[in-house]
C-alpha positions in Angstrom: 57.8 -6.3 -28.3 54.2 -7.1 -27.7 53.6 -4.0 -25.5 55.0 -1.7 -28.1 52.8 -3.2 -30.8 49.7 -2.9 -28.6 50.6 0.7 -27.9 51.0 1.5 -31.6 47.7 -0.1 -32.4 46.0 1.9 -29.7 47.5 5.2 -30.9 46.4 4.4 -34.5 42.8 3.5 -33.3 42.6 6.7 -31.2 43.8 8.8 -34.1 41.2 7.2 -36.4 38.5 7.9 -33.8 39.4 11.5 -33.5 39.3 11.9 -37.3 35.9 10.1 -37.3 34.5 12.4 -34.6 35.5 15.6 -36.6 34.0 14.1 -39.7 30.7 13.2 -37.9 30.5 16.8 -36.6 31.2 18.2 -40.0 28.5 16.1 -41.6 26.0 17.2 -38.9 26.9 20.9 -39.2 26.5 20.7 -43.0 23.1 19.2 -42.7 21.9 21.5 -39.9 23.1 24.7 -41.6 22.4 23.6 -45.2 26.1 24.1 -46.0 28.1 21.9 -48.4 30.7 19.9 -46.5 33.3 21.1 -48.9 32.8 24.6 -47.5 33.0 23.6 -43.8 36.3 23.9 -41.9 36.9 21.9 -38.7 39.0 23.1 -35.7 39.7 20.5 -33.0 39.3 22.2 -29.6 40.2 19.2 -27.5 38.2 17.0 -25.1 36.0 15.8 -28.0 35.0 19.4 -28.9 35.1 20.7 -32.5 34.4 24.2 -34.0 32.7 24.1 -37.4 32.8 27.2 -39.6 31.1 27.5 -43.0 28.5 29.4 -45.0 28.8 32.4 -42.7 27.9 30.3 -39.6 30.0 28.9 -36.7 29.0 26.2 -34.2 30.7 24.0 -31.6 29.9 20.3 -31.3 31.0 17.9 -28.6 31.5 14.3 -29.8 31.6 11.1 -27.7 32.0 7.4 -28.5 30.9 5.0 -25.8 33.7 2.7 -24.7 33.9 -0.3 -27.0 31.4 1.2 -29.5 32.2 2.2 -33.0 29.3 4.7 -32.9 30.2 8.4 -32.6 27.6 10.9 -31.3 28.0 14.7 -31.7 25.8 17.3 -30.1 25.6 21.0 -30.8 26.6 23.0 -27.8 
């Protein structure tokens, strides 16, 4: 039972991190393109990459989180 619980916790944490990465990229896009976050749509491309679209602009960001760190860094490709 302990293995199943650990697996479920890992899956939950990974899902939260993926959501956090998309949110971090969305915030960065909004700031860089002077576009309200409410007008930015996020498409997950896989491998830590996200496509942001809003205010007539599109950009791709790659996000990483160093192992064991709660910090997410997203860079514009």
